[in-house]
C-alpha positions as CSV (number, residue, x, y, z in Angstrom):
1,M,140.1,-218.5,12.5
2,P,142.6,-216.1,13.9
3,G,141.5,-212.6,15.1
4,G,138.1,-211.4,16.3
5,T,134.9,-211.2,14.2
6,G,135.5,-207.5,13.4
7,E,139.0,-208.1,12.2
8,Q,137.8,-211.0,10.0
9,L,135.1,-208.9,8.5
10,R,137.5,-206.1,7.7
11,N,139.9,-208.5,6.1
12,L,137.1,-210.1,4.0
13,L,136.0,-206.6,2.9
14,Y,139.6,-205.8,1.9
15,R,140.0,-209.0,-0.1
16,Q,136.7,-208.6,-2.0
17,A,137.3,-204.9,-2.7
18,Q,140.7,-205.9,-4.1
19,A,139.2,-208.6,-6.2
20,V,136.5,-206.2,-7.6
21,S,139.3,-203.6,-8.3
22,D,141.4,-206.2,-10.2
23,E,138.3,-207.2,-12.2
24,A,137.6,-203.6,-13.1
25,V,141.1,-203.1,-14.3
26,R,141.0,-206.3,-16.5
27,S,137.6,-205.5,-17.9
28,D,138.3,-201.8,-18.5
29,G,135.9,-200.7,-15.8
30,Q,133.2,-203.2,-16.6
31,V,132.0,-204.6,-13.2
32,S,128.6,-206.2,-12.6
33,A,126.1,-204.4,-10.5
34,E,125.6,-207.5,-8.4
35,R,129.4,-207.5,-7.4
36,I,129.1,-203.8,-6.4
37,E,125.9,-204.3,-4.4
38,A,127.5,-207.3,-2.6
39,L,130.6,-205.2,-1.8
40,S,128.4,-202.3,-0.5
41,R,126.4,-204.7,1.8
42,L,129.6,-206.1,3.2
43,A,131.0,-202.6,3.9
44,R,127.8,-201.6,5.6
45,L,128.0,-204.8,7.7
46,V,131.5,-203.9,8.8
47,E,130.4,-200.4,9.8
48,L,127.4,-201.7,11.7
49,H,129.6,-204.2,13.6
50,T,132.0,-201.5,14.6
51,V,129.2,-199.2,15.8
52,A,127.5,-202.0,17.7
53,Q,130.7,-202.8,19.7
54,P,130.5,-201.8,23.5
55,P,132.7,-198.8,24.4
56,T,136.2,-199.7,25.8
57,R,136.2,-199.2,29.6
58,R,139.3,-197.2,30.6
59,R,140.2,-197.9,34.2
60,W,143.1,-195.5,34.7
61,P,141.0,-192.2,35.1
62,L,139.1,-193.8,38.0
63,V,142.3,-195.2,39.5
64,V,144.0,-191.8,39.3
65,V,141.1,-190.0,40.9
66,L,140.9,-192.6,43.7
67,G,144.6,-192.5,44.3
68,S,144.7,-188.7,44.3
69,T,141.9,-188.6,46.8
70,L,143.6,-191.1,49.2
71,L,146.9,-189.1,48.9
72,L,145.1,-185.8,49.6
73,V,143.2,-187.2,52.6
74,S,146.3,-188.8,54.0
75,L,148.2,-185.5,53.8
76,M,145.3,-183.7,55.5
77,L,145.2,-186.4,58.3
78,F,148.9,-186.4,59.1
79,A,150.3,-183.1,57.8
80,R,150.2,-180.4,60.5
81,V,149.7,-176.7,60.1
82,R,152.9,-174.6,60.2
83,E,151.7,-172.2,62.9
84,T,148.8,-172.0,65.3
85,E,147.3,-169.6,67.9
86,I,147.0,-170.9,71.4
87,E,146.1,-170.0,75.0
88,L,147.5,-171.4,78.2
89,D,145.8,-171.4,81.6
90,L,148.3,-173.1,83.9
91,A,149.2,-173.8,87.5
92,L,153.0,-174.2,87.7
93,S,155.9,-174.7,90.2
94,E,158.2,-172.8,87.8
95,A,158.1,-170.8,84.6
96,S,160.8,-169.4,82.3
97,F,160.6,-166.9,79.4
98,V,162.6,-164.3,77.5
99,L,161.7,-160.6,77.3
100,P,162.0,-159.5,73.6
101,T,161.9,-155.8,74.4
102,E,162.6,-153.6,77.4
103,Q,159.7,-154.0,79.8
104,K,158.7,-153.4,83.3
105,L,158.7,-156.9,84.8
106,T,157.5,-156.3,88.4
107,E,156.2,-153.6,90.7
108,G,157.9,-152.9,94.0
109,M,158.0,-155.8,96.4
110,D,157.5,-155.5,100.1
111,L,159.8,-158.2,101.6
112,T,160.9,-159.5,105.0
113,D,163.9,-161.3,103.5
114,L,166.0,-161.0,100.4
115,G,168.8,-163.2,99.3
116,A,170.8,-162.3,96.2
117,S,173.6,-164.3,94.6
118,G,175.6,-163.9,91.4
119,L,176.3,-160.2,92.1
120,R,179.3,-158.4,90.7
121,E,179.1,-155.4,93.0
122,I,177.2,-154.3,96.1
123,Q,176.9,-150.7,97.3
124,I,175.7,-150.2,100.9
125,P,174.9,-146.6,101.9
126,R,175.8,-145.0,105.2
127,A,174.0,-146.5,108.2
128,G,174.4,-144.9,111.6
129,D,178.1,-144.6,112.3
130,R,178.9,-147.1,109.5
131,D,180.4,-145.5,106.4
132,E,179.3,-146.2,102.9
133,Q,180.7,-149.6,101.7
134,T,181.2,-151.1,98.2
135,L,182.0,-154.8,97.7
136,S,183.1,-156.1,94.4
137,S,183.5,-159.8,93.4
138,A,186.8,-161.4,92.5
139,E,187.6,-162.3,88.9
140,D,186.4,-165.9,89.3
141,A,183.7,-165.5,91.9
142,N,180.4,-163.7,92.5
143,T,179.3,-162.0,95.7
144,A,176.1,-163.0,97.6
145,L,174.1,-160.8,99.9
146,R,171.3,-161.5,102.4
147,L,169.0,-158.8,103.8
148,A,166.4,-159.4,106.5
149,V,164.2,-156.9,108.3
150,A,164.9,-156.6,112.0
151,S,163.6,-154.7,115.0
152,E,165.2,-152.4,117.5
153,G,163.0,-151.5,120.4
154,K,159.7,-150.4,118.9
155,T,161.3,-149.6,115.5
156,Q,160.6,-152.2,112.8
157,G,162.8,-152.2,109.7
158,T,161.5,-152.2,106.1
159,L,162.8,-153.9,103.0
160,N,161.5,-153.2,99.5
161,L,162.9,-154.4,96.1
162,S,162.2,-151.6,93.6
163,A,160.3,-152.2,90.4
164,L,162.3,-154.1,87.8
165,T,162.6,-152.7,84.3
166,L,164.7,-155.1,82.3
167,P,166.5,-154.8,79.0
168,P,165.7,-156.8,75.8
169,R,166.7,-160.5,75.6
170,T,166.7,-160.9,79.4
171,R,165.9,-164.5,80.5
172,V,163.6,-164.7,83.5
173,W,162.9,-167.7,85.8
174,V,160.2,-167.7,88.4
175,R,160.2,-170.5,91.0
176,R,158.1,-171.4,94.1
177,L,160.5,-172.4,96.9
178,G,157.9,-174.2,99.1
179,P,156.9,-172.1,102.1
180,A,154.1,-169.6,101.7
181,H,155.3,-166.2,100.4
182,K,158.7,-167.6,99.4
183,Y,159.8,-167.5,95.8
184,Q,162.9,-167.3,93.7
185,L,163.4,-164.9,90.8
186,S,166.4,-165.5,88.5
187,L,167.6,-163.1,85.8
188,K,170.2,-163.4,83.0
189,G,170.8,-160.6,80.7
190,Q,172.8,-157.4,80.3
191,N,173.9,-157.1,83.9
192,P,170.7,-155.3,85.3
193,E,171.1,-153.1,88.3
194,L,168.7,-153.8,91.3
195,R,167.7,-151.5,94.1
196,A,166.8,-152.7,97.6
197,E,165.1,-149.9,99.4
198,V,165.8,-150.1,103.2
199,S,164.8,-148.2,106.2
200,G,165.3,-148.7,110.0
201,P,167.1,-151.8,111.4
202,V,168.0,-154.3,108.7
203,R,170.3,-157.3,109.1
204,V,173.0,-157.5,106.3
205,G,175.0,-160.6,105.6
206,F,177.5,-161.6,102.9
207,S,178.7,-164.9,101.4
208,D,182.2,-164.5,102.8
209,A,181.5,-162.9,106.2
210,G,179.0,-163.1,109.0
211,G,176.0,-160.8,109.2
212,E,175.5,-157.6,111.2
213,Q,172.5,-155.5,112.0
214,L,172.6,-152.0,110.5
215,N,170.2,-149.1,111.3
216,F,169.3,-146.9,108.3
217,V,168.0,-143.8,110.0
218,T,166.7,-142.4,106.7
219,P,165.3,-144.4,103.8
220,N,168.1,-145.3,101.4
221,A,168.9,-147.9,98.7
222,I,171.4,-150.8,98.5
223,L,172.5,-151.1,94.9
224,L,173.0,-154.6,93.5
225,Q,174.9,-155.0,90.2
226,A,174.3,-158.4,88.5
227,G,177.3,-160.4,87.2
228,A,177.9,-162.0,83.9
229,D,176.0,-165.2,84.9
230,E,172.4,-165.3,86.2
231,V,171.5,-163.6,89.4
232,D,169.2,-165.4,91.8
233,L,166.9,-163.5,94.1
234,D,165.3,-165.4,97.0
235,L,162.2,-163.4,97.9
236,T,160.1,-163.7,101.1
237,F,157.1,-161.5,100.9
238,R,155.6,-159.8,103.9
239,D,152.0,-160.4,102.6
240,S,150.4,-161.7,99.4
241,A,152.6,-161.5,96.2
242,E,149.7,-162.0,93.7
243,G,150.0,-158.6,92.0
244,V,153.8,-158.3,91.8
245,F,154.2,-159.0,88.1
246,S,153.1,-156.7,85.4
247,T,150.2,-157.7,83.2
248,Q,150.4,-158.3,79.4
249,L,154.1,-159.0,79.3
250,S,155.4,-159.6,75.7
251,V,157.5,-162.8,75.9
252,N,159.3,-165.4,73.7
253,D,160.5,-168.9,74.4
254,L,158.2,-169.8,77.2
255,S,159.5,-172.9,79.0
256,L,157.5,-175.2,81.4
257,L,160.5,-177.4,82.2
258,H,163.0,-177.4,85.1
259,V,166.6,-178.5,84.6
260,D,167.5,-180.7,87.5
261,E,171.2,-181.3,88.1
262,S,172.6,-184.0,90.4
263,R,176.4,-184.4,91.0
264,N,178.4,-187.3,92.2
265,A,182.1,-188.1,92.3
266,E,182.3,-189.2,88.7
267,R,179.8,-187.0,86.7
268,T,176.9,-184.6,86.7
269,L,173.5,-185.9,85.7
270,V,171.1,-183.5,84.0
271,R,167.4,-184.2,83.4
272,R,164.4,-182.1,82.5
273,V,161.4,-182.1,84.7
274,S,158.0,-180.8,84.0
275,T,156.8,-177.9,86.1
276,I,153.1,-178.3,85.2
277,L,150.8,-178.9,88.2
278,S,147.6,-178.6,86.2
279,G,146.2,-176.6,83.3
280,T,144.6,-176.3,79.9
281,L,146.0,-175.8,76.4
282,I,143.4,-174.0,74.2
283,F,143.7,-174.0,70.4
284,E,142.1,-170.8,69.2
285,S,142.5,-171.8,65.6
286,L,140.3,-174.9,66.3
287,S,137.4,-172.8,67.7
288,G,138.6,-172.9,71.2
289,Q,139.2,-176.7,71.4
290,E,140.7,-177.5,74.8
291,R,143.3,-180.1,75.9
292,K,143.7,-180.8,79.6
293,L,147.3,-181.1,80.8
294,R,148.2,-183.7,83.3
295,P,150.5,-183.0,86.3
296,G,154.1,-183.5,85.3
297,E,153.3,-183.7,81.6
298,M,156.2,-182.6,79.5
299,I,155.3,-179.9,77.0
300,R,157.8,-178.1,74.8
301,F,157.2,-175.2,72.4
302,E,159.0,-174.2,69.3
303,D,159.3,-170.6,68.2
304,L,156.6,-169.4,70.7
305,R,155.8,-165.7,70.9
306,G,153.0,-163.8,72.5
307,E,152.0,-162.2,75.9
308,I,151.7,-163.4,79.4
309,R,148.4,-161.8,80.3
310,T,148.7,-162.6,84.0
311,L,151.4,-164.1,86.2
312,R,150.4,-164.4,89.8
313,L,152.3,-165.9,92.8
314,R,149.9,-168.0,94.8
315,N,150.6,-169.6,98.1
316,D,151.0,-173.1,96.6
317,H,151.6,-172.5,92.9
318,I,152.3,-170.0,90.1
319,D,149.2,-169.0,88.1
320,L,150.1,-168.2,84.5
321,K,147.8,-167.2,81.6
322,F,149.4,-166.9,78.1
323,H,148.1,-166.0,74.6
324,G,150.2,-166.2,71.5
325,R,151.3,-168.1,68.4
326,V,153.6,-171.1,68.2
327,R,155.2,-173.2,65.4
328,G,155.6,-176.4,67.3
329,I,154.1,-178.2,70.3
330,N,155.6,-181.5,71.5
331,A,154.4,-183.7,74.4
332,G,156.5,-186.4,76.0
333,S,160.1,-187.0,76.7
334,D,163.1,-186.3,74.4
335,E,163.2,-190.0,73.4
336,S,159.5,-190.4,72.8
337,H,157.4,-187.4,71.9
338,R,154.4,-186.5,69.7
339,S,153.3,-183.3,68.1
340,L,150.2,-181.6,69.4
341,M,150.0,-179.2,66.4
342,P,146.6,-179.4,64.6
343,T,146.4,-181.3,61.4
344,W,145.1,-179.6,58.2
345,L,141.9,-181.7,58.4
346,E,141.3,-180.5,62.0
347,W,141.9,-176.9,60.9
348,L,139.5,-177.1,57.9
349,R,136.9,-178.8,60.0
350,A,137.0,-176.1,62.6
351,R,137.3,-173.1,60.3
352,H,135.3,-174.2,57.3
353,S,133.1,-177.0,58.5
354,L,130.1,-176.2,56.3
355,S,132.2,-175.8,53.1
356,L,134.1,-179.0,54.0
357,F,130.8,-180.8,54.4
358,W,129.3,-179.7,51.1
359,G,132.6,-180.2,49.2
360,T,133.0,-183.7,50.6
361,S,129.4,-184.6,49.8
362,L,129.6,-183.4,46.2
363,Y,133.0,-185.0,45.7
364,L,131.8,-188.4,47.0
365,F,128.6,-188.1,44.9
366,G,130.7,-187.5,41.7
367,L,133.1,-190.3,42.5
368,I,130.3,-192.8,43.1
369,A,128.4,-191.7,40.0
370,G,131.6,-192.1,37.9
371,A,132.1,-195.6,39.3
372,L,128.6,-196.6,38.5
373,R,128.9,-195.3,35.0
374,W,132.1,-197.2,34.5
375,L,130.3,-200.4,35.7
376,R,127.5,-199.6,33.3
377,V,125.0,-199.4,36.1
378,P,122.0,-197.1,35.1
379,V,121.9,-194.0,37.4
């Protein structure tokens, strides 16, 4: 017979009830008690059959819960936090950064040799019988200057680059040039003025003329006005240069890459080279988790801001310690790079490990219990 047992019973009950109703109409309501009792027993049977049926197992709630869980876990595994707090402890050959506010970059520097290029104007004070002199660059060229301490009899000259206080948005490059005590400091900003304090015999040379030795009888200052492009200062220190830079410098856009240009007859080739010699990247938001950086590993930051706590010029490297916040950290070349930003799961595990443990445990317990109930397994 078509249909299930329940449907057949309901159809039978309908037909018999209709028959009894028709008989009652024909007999003016006279229906035998046996017919009524039989119809009642059949109706009770239909009710019992309906109650005895196993409940319908709906699969979609469990599927929805499982799918939502997988989606949430996938997002936590691969989605990365928007911003994180980091520390850097690095040994470098070069570093570059931007000063967001006016700051004192360096203390006075005791030098034996100073080379400066990219200058718009040079003012040399009176020296012995030599009158004061001012040199200005041409429209399409900058002036270069070289100063070196000299001696005359028992008199030894001195050369000191005064402390540098730079305006906002000045880009600073610091490079190690190789020999001990020899570094390059490059500046690009709002045409800062530099002061080279000189005394006694000092050799002075220019880019377009030979050098000559001048004797500054009294201490005086040679004024150097930077041009529109960056000014490069080649610094040779008399002694150690470790404490030259100010501590706790507020900086933005820290770069650990050097732009290497090579020219031939046809074109100029430009490539970025890592300046990392060694170091450690510390994720403060992950309870101080450390990542060792390999020599030459390319690391790029996005929207980085913070402070350089120390910047020291060692004999064979630049020692830099930084603390701040960043919105992106990428490792690798431009063509193949990966993000080092923490995932949300790593962040939750580090910041809320106990809550994450209990929450995961309770969730898994509820999910397993629901699956067992759906499978009609006694729990």
